[in-house]
Backbone as numpy.savetxt, mean C-alpha at the origin, in Angstrom:
# Nx Ny Nz CAx CAy CAz Cx Cy Cz
14.57 -2.59 12.89 14.26 -1.44 12.06 13.85 -1.86 10.67
14.48 -2.89 10.09 14.05 -3.33 8.77 12.69 -3.99 8.85
12.36 -4.57 10.04 11.03 -5.16 10.20 9.97 -4.09 10.08
10.21 -2.95 10.74 9.22 -1.87 10.67 9.13 -1.33 9.24
10.23 -1.36 8.52 10.23 -0.93 7.13 9.33 -1.84 6.30
9.49 -3.14 6.46 8.67 -4.08 5.70 7.21 -3.96 6.08
6.95 -3.81 7.38 5.56 -3.65 7.82 4.95 -2.38 7.25
5.74 -1.30 7.22 5.25 -0.05 6.66 4.93 -0.23 5.19
5.81 -0.91 4.46 5.58 -1.12 3.04 4.30 -1.92 2.79
4.13 -2.97 3.54 2.93 -3.79 3.38 1.69 -2.99 3.75
1.77 -2.22 4.83 0.62 -1.42 5.26 0.25 -0.39 4.21
1.23 0.28 3.65 0.94 1.29 2.64 0.28 0.66 1.43
0.79 -0.46 0.99 0.17 -1.14 -0.15 -1.26 -1.55 0.18
-1.47 -2.09 1.36 -2.80 -2.53 1.74 -3.75 -1.35 1.87
-3.26 -0.23 2.41 -4.12 0.92 2.63 -4.41 1.69 1.36
-3.64 1.43 0.32 -3.88 2.17 -0.91 -5.15 1.73 -1.61
-5.79 0.71 -1.09 -7.04 0.22 -1.65 -8.01 -0.03 -0.52
-9.27 0.38 -0.70 -10.27 0.10 0.31 -10.76 -1.32 0.08
-10.52 -2.15 1.09 -10.85 -3.56 0.97 -11.76 -3.94 2.13
-12.75 -4.74 1.86 -13.59 -5.22 2.95 -13.35 -6.70 3.13
-12.11 -7.06 3.39 -11.75 -8.44 3.66 -11.95 -9.37 2.49
-10.90 -9.56 1.72 -11.01 -10.45 0.56 -11.18 -11.87 1.05
-12.42 -12.35 0.98 -12.71 -13.70 1.40 -12.18 -14.66 0.35
-12.76 -15.84 0.33 -12.40 -16.81 -0.69 -12.69 -16.23 -2.07
-11.75 -16.38 -2.97 -11.92 -15.86 -4.31 -12.71 -16.86 -5.15
-13.80 -16.38 -5.70 -14.62 -17.23 -6.56 -13.91 -17.40 -7.90
-14.32 -18.40 -8.64 -13.75 -18.61 -9.97 -14.15 -17.42 -10.85
-13.18 -16.82 -11.49 -13.43 -15.63 -12.31 -13.34 -15.98 -13.78
-14.08 -15.22 -14.57 -14.00 -15.39 -16.02 -12.92 -14.48 -16.57
-12.50 -14.77 -17.78 -11.52 -13.91 -18.45 -12.07 -12.50 -18.61
-13.36 -12.39 -18.90 -13.99 -11.08 -19.09 -13.96 -10.27 -17.79
-14.20 -10.93 -16.66 -14.15 -10.23 -15.37 -12.73 -9.72 -15.10
-11.76 -10.60 -15.32 -10.36 -10.17 -15.11 -9.98 -9.06 -16.08
-10.43 -9.16 -17.31 -10.10 -8.13 -18.30 -10.63 -6.77 -17.83
-11.87 -6.75 -17.32 -12.46 -5.50 -16.82 -11.66 -4.97 -15.63
-11.31 -5.86 -14.72 -10.55 -5.44 -13.54 -9.16 -4.94 -13.93
-8.49 -5.63 -14.84 -7.16 -5.20 -15.28 -7.23 -3.85 -15.99
-8.29 -3.63 -16.74 -8.46 -2.33 -17.41 -8.60 -1.22 -16.35
-9.35 -1.50 -15.29 -9.48 -0.54 -14.20 -8.12 -0.27 -13.56
-7.39 -1.32 -13.23 -6.08 -1.15 -12.58 -5.14 -0.31 -13.44
-5.18 -0.54 -14.74 -4.34 0.26 -15.66 -4.84 1.71 -15.69
-6.17 1.90 -15.75 -6.72 3.26 -15.76 -6.36 4.01 -14.48
-6.28 3.26 -13.36 -5.91 3.85 -12.08 -4.41 4.14 -12.00
-3.69 3.74 -13.05 -2.24 3.90 -13.09 -1.56 3.12 -11.97
-2.16 1.99 -11.61 -1.63 1.18 -10.51 -0.17 0.74 -10.72
0.21 0.30 -11.93 1.62 -0.11 -12.07 2.59 1.00 -11.68
2.36 2.20 -12.18 3.24 3.33 -11.86 3.11 3.75 -10.40
1.88 3.76 -9.89 1.66 4.14 -8.49 2.39 3.20 -7.54
2.26 1.91 -7.80 2.88 0.92 -6.94 4.39 1.07 -6.95
4.97 1.24 -8.13 6.41 1.43 -8.23 6.84 2.70 -7.50
6.11 3.78 -7.72 6.43 5.04 -7.06 6.32 4.92 -5.54
5.29 4.25 -5.07 5.11 4.05 -3.63 6.24 3.22 -3.03
6.57 2.12 -3.69 7.64 1.26 -3.18 8.99 1.96 -3.22
9.27 2.67 -4.31 10.52 3.44 -4.39 10.56 4.50 -3.29
9.42 5.14 -3.06 9.36 6.16 -2.01 9.56 5.58 -0.63
9.02 4.40 -0.39 9.21 3.74 0.91 10.68 3.40 1.15
11.32 2.87 0.11 12.75 2.54 0.24 13.53 3.81 0.53
13.22 4.87 -0.20 13.93 6.14 -0.01 13.69 6.71 1.39
12.43 6.68 1.83 12.08 7.21 3.14 12.79 6.43 4.25
12.82 5.12 4.13 13.46 4.30 5.16 14.97 4.45 5.16
15.58 4.58 3.99 17.04 4.73 3.97 17.45 6.12 4.46
16.59 7.12 4.27 16.87 8.43 4.84 16.76 8.38 6.36
15.74 7.67 6.85 15.53 7.56 8.30 16.54 6.62 8.96
17.05 5.66 8.20 18.01 4.67 8.72 19.20 4.58 7.77
20.12 5.53 7.85 21.23 5.57 6.90 22.05 4.28 6.84
22.03 3.50 7.91 22.78 2.24 7.91 22.20 1.24 6.90
20.98 1.49 6.40 20.37 0.62 5.41 20.75 0.97 3.97
21.38 2.13 3.77 21.73 2.58 2.42 22.50 1.52 1.62
23.51 0.86 2.22 24.23 -0.15 1.43 23.35 -1.33 0.98
22.20 -1.49 1.60 21.31 -2.62 1.30 20.08 -2.20 0.49
20.08 -0.96 0.02 18.94 -0.41 -0.70 18.54 -1.29 -1.88
19.50 -1.79 -2.62 19.17 -2.61 -3.80 18.50 -3.92 -3.40
18.83 -4.43 -2.22 18.19 -5.67 -1.75 16.70 -5.42 -1.53
16.37 -4.30 -0.88 14.97 -3.95 -0.67 14.26 -3.74 -2.01
14.90 -3.00 -2.90 14.30 -2.72 -4.21 14.06 -4.02 -4.97
15.05 -4.91 -5.00 14.89 -6.19 -5.70 13.78 -7.03 -5.08
13.73 -7.06 -3.75 12.71 -7.84 -3.05 11.31 -7.33 -3.40
11.13 -6.00 -3.31 9.83 -5.42 -3.60 9.45 -5.60 -5.06
10.41 -5.51 -5.96 10.13 -5.74 -7.37 9.66 -7.17 -7.60
10.29 -8.09 -6.90 9.95 -9.50 -7.06 8.58 -9.85 -6.48
8.27 -9.33 -5.29 7.07 -9.78 -4.58 5.94 -8.75 -4.48
6.23 -7.48 -4.67 5.20 -6.46 -4.47 4.97 -5.59 -5.70
5.52 -5.98 -6.82 5.33 -5.21 -8.05 3.92 -5.46 -8.60
3.54 -4.65 -9.54 2.23 -4.82 -10.19 2.11 -6.20 -10.81
3.13 -6.61 -11.52 3.07 -7.92 -12.19 2.90 -9.05 -11.18
3.56 -8.93 -10.04 3.48 -9.98 -9.02 2.10 -10.01 -8.34
1.45 -8.86 -8.25 0.23 -8.75 -7.45 -1.04 -8.46 -8.24
-0.95 -8.30 -9.56 -2.11 -7.79 -10.30 -3.33 -8.69 -10.20
-3.17 -10.00 -10.20 -4.34 -10.87 -10.07 -4.99 -10.68 -8.70
-4.17 -10.55 -7.67 -4.69 -10.30 -6.33 -5.44 -8.99 -6.24
-4.88 -7.93 -6.86 -5.57 -6.64 -6.88 -6.88 -6.74 -7.66
-6.86 -7.46 -8.78 -8.08 -7.64 -9.56 -9.14 -8.35 -8.71
-8.71 -9.38 -7.98 -9.65 -10.10 -7.12 -10.24 -9.19 -6.04
-9.44 -8.30 -5.49 -9.96 -7.37 -4.47 -11.10 -6.54 -5.05
-10.88 -5.99 -6.23 -11.93 -5.18 -6.85 -13.12 -6.04 -7.26
-12.87 -7.22 -7.78 -13.96 -8.10 -8.18 -14.75 -8.61 -6.98
-14.13 -8.69 -5.82 -14.84 -9.06 -4.59 -15.75 -7.94 -4.08
-15.42 -6.71 -4.45 -16.11 -5.57 -3.87 -16.99 -4.79 -4.83
-16.83 -5.04 -6.12 -17.60 -4.31 -7.12 -18.07 -5.28 -8.20
-19.24 -4.99 -8.75 -19.71 -5.76 -9.90 -18.90 -5.33 -11.12
-18.97 -6.10 -12.18 -18.26 -5.74 -13.41 -18.79 -4.40 -13.94
-20.09 -4.18 -13.82 -20.67 -2.90 -14.26 -20.07 -1.73 -13.46
-19.94 -1.91 -12.15 -19.34 -0.86 -11.31 -17.87 -0.66 -11.66
-17.17 -1.74 -11.94 -15.76 -1.64 -12.33 -15.64 -0.83 -13.62
-16.57 -1.04 -14.53 -16.55 -0.28 -15.79 -16.83 1.21 -15.53
-17.71 1.50 -14.57 -17.96 2.91 -14.20 -16.71 3.52 -13.59
-16.06 2.78 -12.71 -14.81 3.27 -12.11 -13.75 3.50 -13.18
-13.67 2.59 -14.13 -12.70 2.73 -15.22 -12.98 4.01 -16.00
-14.24 4.27 -16.29 -14.60 5.50 -17.01 -14.17 6.73 -16.21
-14.38 6.68 -14.89 -13.94 7.81 -14.06 -12.43 7.99 -14.16
-11.68 6.92 -14.00 -10.22 7.03 -14.01 -9.66 7.39 -15.37
-10.46 7.25 -16.41 -10.03 7.68 -17.74 -10.40 9.14 -18.01
-11.21 9.72 -17.14 -11.59 11.14 -17.29 -10.44 12.02 -16.82
-10.44 13.30 -17.16 -9.36 14.19 -16.72 -9.18 14.22 -15.19
-10.26 14.34 -14.44 -10.12 14.39 -12.98 -9.69 13.03 -12.43
-10.18 11.95 -13.03 -9.77 10.61 -12.62 -8.28 10.40 -12.86
-7.79 10.87 -14.00 -6.35 10.77 -14.30 -5.53 11.56 -13.28
-6.05 12.72 -12.89 -5.34 13.54 -11.91 -5.31 12.82 -10.56
-6.44 12.27 -10.14 -6.49 11.51 -8.88 -5.48 10.37 -8.93
-5.50 9.62 -10.03 -4.60 8.48 -10.16 -3.14 8.90 -10.12
-2.82 10.01 -10.79 -1.43 10.45 -10.83 -0.91 10.95 -9.48
-1.82 11.32 -8.60 -1.44 11.87 -7.29 -1.53 10.86 -6.15
-2.15 9.73 -6.38 -2.41 8.78 -5.30 -1.14 8.32 -4.59
-0.11 7.95 -5.32 1.13 7.48 -4.68 1.74 8.59 -3.83
1.73 9.80 -4.36 2.26 10.94 -3.59 1.45 11.13 -2.30
0.13 11.04 -2.40 -0.72 11.20 -1.22 -0.42 10.11 -0.19
-0.23 8.88 -0.67 0.06 7.76 0.23 1.40 7.98 0.94
2.40 8.41 0.20 3.72 8.65 0.80 3.65 9.80 1.81
2.96 10.85 1.44 2.84 11.99 2.36 2.05 11.58 3.60
1.02 10.77 3.41 0.24 10.27 4.55 1.07 9.37 5.45
1.89 8.50 4.84 2.77 7.63 5.63 3.78 8.45 6.41
4.36 9.46 5.77 5.32 10.33 6.45 4.64 11.10 7.59
3.43 11.55 7.35 2.67 12.27 8.38 2.42 11.38 9.59
1.99 10.14 9.32 1.76 9.18 10.41 3.04 8.84 11.14
4.13 8.64 10.40 5.41 8.32 11.01 5.86 9.46 11.92
5.70 10.70 11.46 6.09 11.85 12.27 5.23 11.95 13.52
3.94 11.72 13.39 3.04 11.78 14.55 3.45 10.77 15.61
3.80 9.56 15.19 4.25 8.53 16.14 5.57 8.94 16.76
6.50 9.41 15.95 7.80 9.83 16.48 7.64 10.98 17.48
6.79 11.95 17.15 6.58 13.10 18.03 5.98 12.71 19.38
5.27 11.59 19.43 4.58 11.18 20.65 5.06 9.82 21.15
6.23 9.41 20.70 6.77 8.10 21.05 6.97 7.96 22.56
7.42 9.01 23.21 7.64 8.97 24.66 6.33 8.67 25.39
5.25 9.29 24.94 3.93 9.05 25.55 3.54 7.58 25.42
3.76 7.01 24.26 3.44 5.60 24.04 4.31 4.71 24.92
5.60 4.99 24.95 6.52 4.20 25.77 6.13 4.27 27.25
5.76 5.47 27.71 5.36 5.64 29.10 4.09 4.83 29.41
3.11 4.91 28.52 1.86 4.16 28.73 2.13 2.66 28.72
2.97 2.20 27.80 3.30 0.77 27.75 4.05 0.32 28.99
5.01 1.12 29.42 5.77 0.78 30.63 4.85 0.68 31.84
3.93 1.62 31.97 2.99 1.62 33.08 2.12 0.36 33.03
1.59 0.03 31.85 0.73 -1.14 31.69 1.50 -2.43 32.00
2.74 -2.48 31.58 3.57 -3.68 31.83 3.82 -3.83 33.33
4.16 -2.71 33.99 4.39 -2.75 35.44 3.13 -3.20 36.17
1.97 -2.66 35.77 0.71 -3.02 36.41 0.40 -4.50 36.19
0.65 -4.98 35.01 0.37 -6.38 34.69 1.28 -7.31 35.47
2.55 -6.93 35.61 3.51 -7.74 36.33 3.19 -7.75 37.84
2.56 -6.68 38.30 2.21 -6.58 39.70 1.03 -7.43 40.09
0.28 -7.90 39.11 -0.92 -8.73 39.41 -0.59 -10.13 39.69
């Protein structure tokens, strides 16, 4: 169960950004990183990431009450390895791999606008609600999945 929690956390973080496969990272200039970091701040990524991770811990401990005594372990782990400070260069590289510096500056301008600020302030909530929606859909149809898997396993073993 904690494995699925960690996988969910990683998936949510990965899905919160549209990435087209971060290949090898080219050598970046300070100016490129500065532009990317400005975008990440304009997107409110530090707060979003913290809110998303806190929400994941809360969602998992509600779903698995036996994990409540270990909540601080999850929180400490995520703070250490999945916080903005721990991942900001990687996030900057993702955007620099997919957008030119000029495009990053356009995105930054959008996220500094009133509607951009609203989008940024709601993103973590949307991600958590989307994760909960997906989790409920799987739970509601878990028997169907188990039945299909059991059938496939039986068929494979029969060959």
